[in-house]
C-alpha positions in Angstrom: 71.6 95.6 134.1 73.0 95.5 130.6 76.7 96.0 130.1 78.5 96.8 126.9 82.2 96.2 126.8 84.5 96.7 123.8 87.9 95.1 123.7 90.6 97.3 122.2 93.8 95.8 121.0 97.2 97.0 122.2 98.6 100.1 120.4 101.6 99.2 118.1 103.3 100.7 115.1 105.8 100.0 112.3 107.4 102.3 109.7 107.5 101.7 106.0 110.2 103.1 103.8 109.5 104.2 100.2 111.2 103.5 98.0 112.6 100.5 99.8 116.1 99.4 98.8 116.7 102.3 96.3 120.4 102.4 95.4 120.2 105.9 93.7 117.9 107.9 95.9 118.6 111.2 97.5 115.4 111.1 99.6 113.1 108.5 101.1 109.6 108.7 102.6 109.0 107.2 106.0 105.4 106.4 107.0 104.3 105.4 110.5 101.5 102.8 110.5 99.7 102.6 113.8 97.3 99.8 114.8 95.3 99.1 117.9 94.1 101.4 120.6 91.0 103.5 120.1 92.5 105.5 117.1 92.9 109.3 116.6 96.7 108.7 116.5 99.2 111.6 117.0 102.7 111.3 115.7 105.9 112.9 116.9 109.1 112.0 115.0 112.7 112.4 116.2 112.9 115.2 113.7 110.1 117.0 115.6 107.7 116.6 112.7 104.1 115.7 113.7 102.8 114.1 110.5 102.2 110.5 109.7 104.8 110.6 107.0 108.1 112.4 106.7 110.7 112.8 103.9 114.3 112.4 104.9 117.5 113.3 103.0 120.1 112.1 105.5 121.0 108.6 106.5 120.2 107.7 110.1 117.9 106.2 112.6 114.4 107.7 112.8 112.0 107.2 115.7 108.3 108.0 115.9 106.2 108.1 119.0 102.6 107.3 118.4 99.9 108.3 120.9 96.3 107.3 120.8 93.2 109.1 122.1 93.6 107.3 125.5 97.1 108.8 125.7 98.8 105.4 125.4 102.1 105.7 123.6 104.3 103.4 121.6 107.5 103.9 119.7 109.0 102.4 116.6 112.1 103.2 114.6 113.6 102.8 111.1 117.1 103.1 109.8 117.2 105.0 106.5 120.2 104.9 104.1 120.6 107.6 101.6 123.2 106.8 98.9 125.4 109.5 97.5 125.0 109.8 93.7 
């Protein structure tokens, strides 16, 4: 009897901020980067948006829940600071 097993790494995420450290920005782009799991990631942000990236114009803490095709979920967060011009 032949058995094929595939090891799938644990689902995790991080958020990148672009532009990073901008002192004169009125908007930043936050992008969730998911790794592990079987793929087909779904994103739900604390802003209710469901895309991989969001643009934010207000300072605050932003959270994204990432779910893979096995319905495993992980969360990550990023603090964004928008400077008044």
